[in-house]
N, C-alpha and C positions, 0 to 999 in steps of 0.2 A: 085818292088812293093810287099807289103805284100799280102798274099793270105787270103781272107776272106770267111766266110761260104756261103755267098749268090752268089758267082761267078758261082757255078755249082748247085745252088739250084733249084730243080724241084718243083715249087710252087704247081702245080696241083696234083702231086703224093703225096707230103707231106701233103697237106690239106685234100686230099681224105683219106689218111691213118689215119690222126687225127680224122676226122669225123667218119670213120668206127669204130675205136677203141672206141670213145665216144658212138656211137649208140649201139655197142655190149655190153658195160659195163652198160649203163643206161637203156637198153631195150626200148629206145625211138628213133623213126625214125624222123629225121629232115625233115620238109617239103621242097619241092624243092625251094620255094621262099627263105626260111631261109638259105638253102645250098648255093644258088647263092649269097646271101648277105654275107655269110662267105667268099666265094671265092673272091668277089670284095673287101671286107675289107682287106683280106690278101694281095691282089695285091697292094692295095693302101698303106698299111703299109710297104710292102717290097720296094716299090718305094721310100717312104719317108726315109726309112732306108738307101737305096743306096745314095740318095741325101745328106742326113746328113753326111754320111761317106765321100763322095766326097768333100763336102764343108769344112769339118774339115781337110781333107788331104791337100787341097789347101791352107788353112789358117795356116797350120803347127801346129794345135792343136792336143793334144793326142786324139785318137779315140778308143772307146770300143764298139763293137757290139757283140751281143750274140744270137746265134741261139735258145738257150733255152728260153731266154726272149721273142724273137719274137713268138715262138710257144706257149709259156705260155699265152701271150696276146691274140693270136688267140683262144686258147682253152677256156680262160675265156669269150671271146666274144660269142663263141658257147654255152657255158653254160647258157648265158642269154636267149637263145631261148628254153631252156629245163626246164620243171617244176622242182622245188626244190626237190620234192619227188623222181624224177627219178635220178637227180644228186646225191642224197644221197645214192643211190644204188651202185654207182661206187666204186670199190675197191680202197683203198688209194694207193695201189701200182701202179695204173694207173692214178690217179689224179695228176695234175700238172706235167705231163710228167715223171711219175715214180720218183717223187722227194719227198720222205717222210719227208724231212727236212722242207717242207712247214708247215705241222702240228706239226712237232717236235719243230720248233721255237715257234709256238703259245702255245704249251703245256709247253714248257720251261719257257716262260714268265709267264704263268698262275700259274705254280707250284713253280716258283723260284728255279728250279733245274738247275744244270749245264747240258750242252748238253751231256756230257759223262754219267752222271748218268741216264738221261732220255733215251739215246740211249740203254744203257745196259738193262734197264727195259722194253723197248718197242720193241726192234728190233725183238724178236721172233713173236710178234703179228702184227706188222705193215703191213706185206705183206698180211695178211688176213683181215685187218680192212677196213670197208667201210667208206665213207665220213661221213655218219650219225653216225657211231660208234665213229669216231674221234671227231665230234662236241659234242656228248654227254659226251665223256670223258673229253674234254677240259672244257665244262660247269661245270661238276661235280668238277673238280679240282679247277676251279675258284670260284664257289659258296661255296664249302667246306672251302676253304681258307678264304673267306670273312666271312662266318658264324663262323668259329673258332676264327677269330680275334674279331668279335663282341661279342662272348661269353666271351672271355678273358677281353675285355673292360668292359662289364657289371659286371663281377665278381669283377673287380678292383674297380668299383664304389660302390659296396656293402660293401667293407672292412671298418672296423672302421677307423675313422680319424687317421692320423698319429700323433705321439707324437709331442707336441709343442716343438720347439727348441728355446732356448733363443738366441737372437742376441747379445744384450748387456744388461746391467743391466737395468731392468725396462721395457723392451720391449720384447714381444714374437711374434713369427710368428705362 
């Protein structure tokens, strides 16, 4: 049988470490009730993951489980209990389990750059960037792109009419 990440997964230790890291970075202490809710949600999610894995194995279907996806889902759930202004303080290097590709993908789509170009440009600053910085950067890229396209379109509309081109004798377009 294949070895999967959740066989030796210490749920309490992993979720405690995740909550501690989030609280340290956001400077927001999760209330006990929200902390308990995060633990129960994580336990439920882990149970469902195990059941889905077992069902897929029994039916002979290909199975893919990811520890990173599991923890990212739990992290995003914890972020729902934290005010946005506190989440925005979290360094991008800690956000989404130290996965800068989360914002790299968003920036790449917004700026229409290749991942390599974007990575080369941003790699030195990604480790020091906060979530708020990344949001502002993506917004600026997105809006500057839209504004630039709108300006080009407006200028095109101001140009004098194009020359009439005869289609055939007697008719012009």
